[in-house]
Structure formats: C-alpha cells, structure tokens
N, C-alpha and C positions, 0 to 999 in steps of 0.2 A: 372191589374193581376202582370204583369210583371211588375212594379212600388211599388208593396207592397213587393212582391218576393225579392227585388231589397233592399227595405229599410230592411227587415230581415236579407237576409246575410251579413248586413252591420253592422246591432245590433254586431251579433254572433259573427262575426270578430275581432269588438272591446272588448268584452266581454274577448276571444279568448285571448289578444293581453294583456290585462292589468295583470291577471294571469299569464304569462310568464314574464312582467315584477316584475309583485312581484316574484317569483320563482330565476329569476336573484340576484334581491337583495339582495337575503336572506343570505349566503354566511357572506354580511356585520353584520350582527347581531350574526353570530360566528365568526369573527374576534374580537369579543371584546375579550372572552374569554380567552386570553392569557396573558391577561392584570392580570385578578386576581389571577392565578396558580404563576405571577411572584410575586404577593405580597408574598402569604403562604409561597415560598421558601424564601423570605427575614425576614420573621421572625422565622423559623426554625434555618438560622445562626446566629440570635442575642443571641438564646436560648444557651451557650454557659452555659460546665457542671462546675460547682465548685470543686479549685485546692482542691485534694484527701488531708483528713483529717493524719498526723502519727500517727499512731499505736506503740509505744513502748512497748516492754518488758524488765523491769526492774530489775536486781534479787542479792538485796540487801543482805550482808553480819550478819547484826543484829546492833546492838548499845550501843555498848560494849565500846566505847569514845567522847569525844566531840567531836573529830577530825569525825567520822563515822557519828553521828549525822550532823555536819554540811553538810558531803558529800548528806544524803538523803536530807535534807533541800536543798541544790542547785539542786540536781536531781527535785526533785517534784516541787522546785517555779520555774522552767527555765521552764519546760512543762505547768502548768498553764499558765505564763505568753507568750510562743508562740502559747497555744494553742493545743498542741498533747496532744492523747488521751494514756495518761499512765499506763502502766498495773504494778503494784509493788509487791515486795515480800518481805519482812524481814524473812532471814534464819535464823535467832537464831540463828550464829553462827556452822551453821551443813551447811556439804555438801550435806547430804541428802536430806533436803528440799529446796537447791540449785536447784538442777539435778530433784527434783519435777517441781518446779517453769519455767526450762523451757520447759520442756516437758509438761506443759499448755499454756506456751506462744504459741509453736509447734502447739497445737490444737485447739488456739485460731486465728493461722492466721498471727501474729503480721507483721510487715515491719520489724524491728529490737530489736534485742535482745541486750540488756547491760549485764554486770555481772563484779562484783568484787567477784573473787573465791576467797572462807576461806582457802583454799589449794593450791597449784600447780599442783597437781598430779589426777587422778583421773575424767581427767574430757573429754575424746575423744572419746568414745561414744557415749556419748549427744549433742555433738558438733557435731558430724559426722552427728546425726540425724535432726539437724537444718540443716545444709549444704543438704544433700536430701530432705529437704521439699523447700529446697532456701532461706530461711532465714539468712541472716549474722550476726555474735556475734560483737560486739568491746567489748573487756576486756576496765575495768574501773578502774585505782589506780593497782589494783594488779595482775600480770600474771598468767597465765596456762603452763604447759608444756605437751603440743602437738604441732603438725605440722603448721606451719605456713599457708596452705593451709583451717584449719578452722577456723580462726577468718580474721578479717578485718584488725586489729589495734590494737595498747592497746593506751590510754591516761592514763598518769599520773607523777609518780616521777622518778626518778632514785635511785632506793632504797641503791644502792651500791656505788654509788656516799656523801647519804647523812649520809654511815656509815665511809667515808671517813672524809668529814668536822667535823662529831664531836671526829674522832681519833685525828686532828688536833687540833681540841677547848683544849680537855681532852691534850694533851700534853701540852700546854702554860700554863693552869691553873697548873698542877704537876711538870712541870717544869723539862718536861721530865725522867721523871721514881716517882714510887711512885707503890703501891698494887691496883690493881680495882678489881670491880663484876660488873657482867652485868646481865639487864634483860630483856629476852631474850621475843617478842613478840609470837604469835601463832605459836606450832611449823610444819615447812611444807610448812606453808605461803612465797609468795618472800619477803613482807617485812621483817618477823623476816631474812629468811637468806642471803638477800641480805648487809642486813644491818649492820651482824655479818660478815661476807665474808668480807667488805668494809672495816670496822675498823678495823681487826685483819690483814691485809693488812698491813694498815698504819702502825700499833703499832709493827709488827715483822719487818717491812722493814725499819723504822726510827726512832724507839724509844724501843732498847730492854732492857731497864729498867722500860718500863710500864710491868707489870706482872698482867694479867687476873687471877685471885686467886679463885673466883668461878664465873660460867655463870648458869642462869638458866630461863626457862620462866615463864612468871608473865600471859601470854594469855592476853596482852594489856588491861588487867583490874584492875580499882586503885585498887578494894580488893587484888586482885593476886598477884600486885604489892607492895602490905604491908605485905602480907604473907610472902614472898621470902624473901623481907629481912630482915623481924623479926630473920630467920635464919641464912641468912647473918654474924648477928650481934652475936648469938647465938654462933659462934662456932668463928669466925674470927672479931669481932667487934673490936677491938683496932689494927690490921693489915690494916684495910682499909681505904685509901685514896678518893677513887674516886669512884663513879657509872656511869657508862652507861646504860642507861635505853630505848628502842626502841619505849616507844613514852612517852608525856606526861603524861596521865594517870598513868601510870604504876610509875612510879620517884614520883608524888605526891602523892601515896599510899607510896613509900617509904619515904618519906620526914617525913610522921608519924610514921612511924617506926622510923624512926632513931632520934626525937625527945622522942617518950616514952623511944629508946636505954639512953636519957639523952646527946647526940652530938648536935654539931649545924650544922644544913642541909646548903651546901652552903658552910662554911668557918670548918668546922674539916673534912667533907666531899664534895668532889667536886660534883657537878652533872652537867652529859650535856643529855639532851634528846632529841626526835624527834618531831617534827608535831605541834609546832608556834602555840597551841589554847591561848583562853585569860584566861585559868587558869594557865598556865607555866609561861603568865605576871607577874601577880598576882602575883605568889610565888617566880619569880624573883626580881621584886619592894619590897618583904619582905625579899631578902636577902636568899632565901634559894633554890633559881636553880640558876646556873651559866651561861646554857647556852642551846637554844633549837634551833635545825636544822630546819628550814621549810618544809613541809610537804601540797603543796597546796590539801585541801578537796571542793575548791570550783570549783569543773567537770564539774555542769550541762552545761553552753551555749558553751564549746567545745566539749563535749558529742551529745548536738543535732543540731550542725553544723555540726559533723563528721556523722550525720543519716543523714543528707539533702543531703548533698554531697552524696552515697553509692544510694540514693532514686535516684538521678539525675544522676547517674552513672559517676559520676566524681570518679577521683582515688585519695587517699590518702594514706600517707605514712604508713610502719610499727610500726611506734613510734611515738607516740606525747608528746614527755615532756612539764610540766607545768613550771609555774616560778616560784623560790625558793629560798629564801635566809636565812641567820643565821644571831640570834638575841642574843643582849645579854646581862647582868644585869644591865651595862651602860647604855643603853637607853630604858627599857624596857616601863620605867614609861611613857616617850613622845612618844613610838611605839604604846602604849595599843590603843588610844584613834581611830587611825583610824584602827583598824584590825577589820576585818569582822566576825570570829567565835573563 
C-alpha cells in the first residue's frame, strides 16, 4: 500500500508541474500581439490625405470687348489646366451683379475671391464681409477704391502709364500740334480714369499746341464708340486731326464712323488706342489705325499663382504689374502672327 500511495503521489505531482509549465509559457503567445499592432500603425501612416483642391470665385465684368473675352478665356483656361474648382460669374457690366456674386462666393466658402471691378467705388461693405469671413480678395485688371487691408493685391496694368504712352505716340503722329477727340471708357472705372489722367498730364506738360476739343464715354464698346464718334464728326468733323480711344473696340467702331463720314481713318484722322487685341492689328495692317498701346489680358497664370501663394501663407506685393509694349502700324503685319488675343 505504501508503494501504491507513493506512485499515485508521484503521478499527481508530474501533472501539476506540467500545468505550471504551460501557464509559465502562456506569455510567449501574448508577446506576438505587439507585432500585429505595429503593422496596423504602419498602414495608417501610409494613408496620407490628398492635397486640397483650390476653390476660387471670380467676378468678371462681362464681355464688352475682345480684351475682356481674352481675359475671361485666360482665367477659365488656366483653372481647367491646373485642376482648380472655379466659380465664375459674368456681371454683364453691372456692379450690383458683382456684389451679389461676391456674397454668393462667401456663402460657398471659396478659398480666394478674384474680381475685376466694373467701377472703382462702392466696394467697401462687401469687401469687408469677405474679410470677416476670412476670404482674401485679389483685384484683377482694375482697381477698387477701398482701404488696402480689404484686399491682398492687384494684378494688371498701369493704366496711367498707358495713357502717357498714348500721349507720346499721338504727339509724334501730329508733329506736336493739332485738335483731337477722346473716347473714354466706362465712367468711374479705374482704366478710364487713369488713362484719361495719364494722357492729359503729358499733353498739358509737354505739348501745349495739342488740344482735346471733345471727350465723351464710349463705354468700352464698339457700338458706343461708333455712335459717339458720329456725334464728334457731325459737330467738329473738319477740325479733328486725331482720336485717342481708351480701348481698341471703341477705336474700331470710330473707324467705321470716320469712313461713313467720308474721311480716311489713320490718314485724315490719326488714331491711337489701348489694348493691342488682334482686331487692332488687322486695322493697322489695313492702314486705318496708327498705334495701339498694349494692356495684357492673359492674367490667368499670374492670378492662380498668387492664389496658391496666399493659401501657402506666403507674402505677395500689393501690386503686380503685367508686361506690356507699344505696337505701331509699320510692324503690325509682322507682329500679328504671334498675338494670342
């Protein structure tokens, strides 16, 4: 019996030790779990979010001229090229439509608002609404009469300098003396105001024998330019030696009026205009327009470059000029093939 008891006791102790050994080895199975957790963490790091797509609102003036159409095409085309979500509004030359568009862009929470203001005044309230919403504004082409803290920058031409260049060209064509008429752009617009001021400054300071005998708005349109030029010719047809038009479209309309009156545009009446659109080059080649001062409408690339810099937190200058030149009748045929607008 003692031997039997000893054998049973020995068997029980061996079973107990085996159970203990299994319990001691259990943590080894648990230690494999951290490797699984590490794999999950690696996958999370690889799932990087995509770059945010820029959403831009742009309030365009309208389609009043070849220049404006070229500007619009540049804004739209570059947005498509860069994959930008563009919210575009055509204001049909009405300020109230541009104000509505800006408020719509604010409601849509766009990243940046671009605008070519139809006139200079009347923007402070809606620009402040955009600033309060944290949406930066970029002026494209035309300026706005608002405190500088309400917009980031303006991209475009020096309109006053364009007027000065036009005055020098007119003085050369007339030999420093003569009577001229002026077709102004939209009343209150930055382009019309500055082109008028720049032209007058040069004429009054340097060429006192050149007189501006008539000056009236043609609203930057071909039809209105023809209508106003007809009135000028009716009252002073025999006394007009030169025409200064604030854009090419008005000049082309005026050319039609001059021809219908029985005079030769470009010869009997020297013509200087601003923009340098293809229609102006065609008129110069035909001998009907003498000079066009360039105002570059292809502002899309510059505009979106500035928008990206703003979103990246980079600083940009308050004014970014576009590169421009002066084109004359003598070289128009050679210049035309390279024109993009």
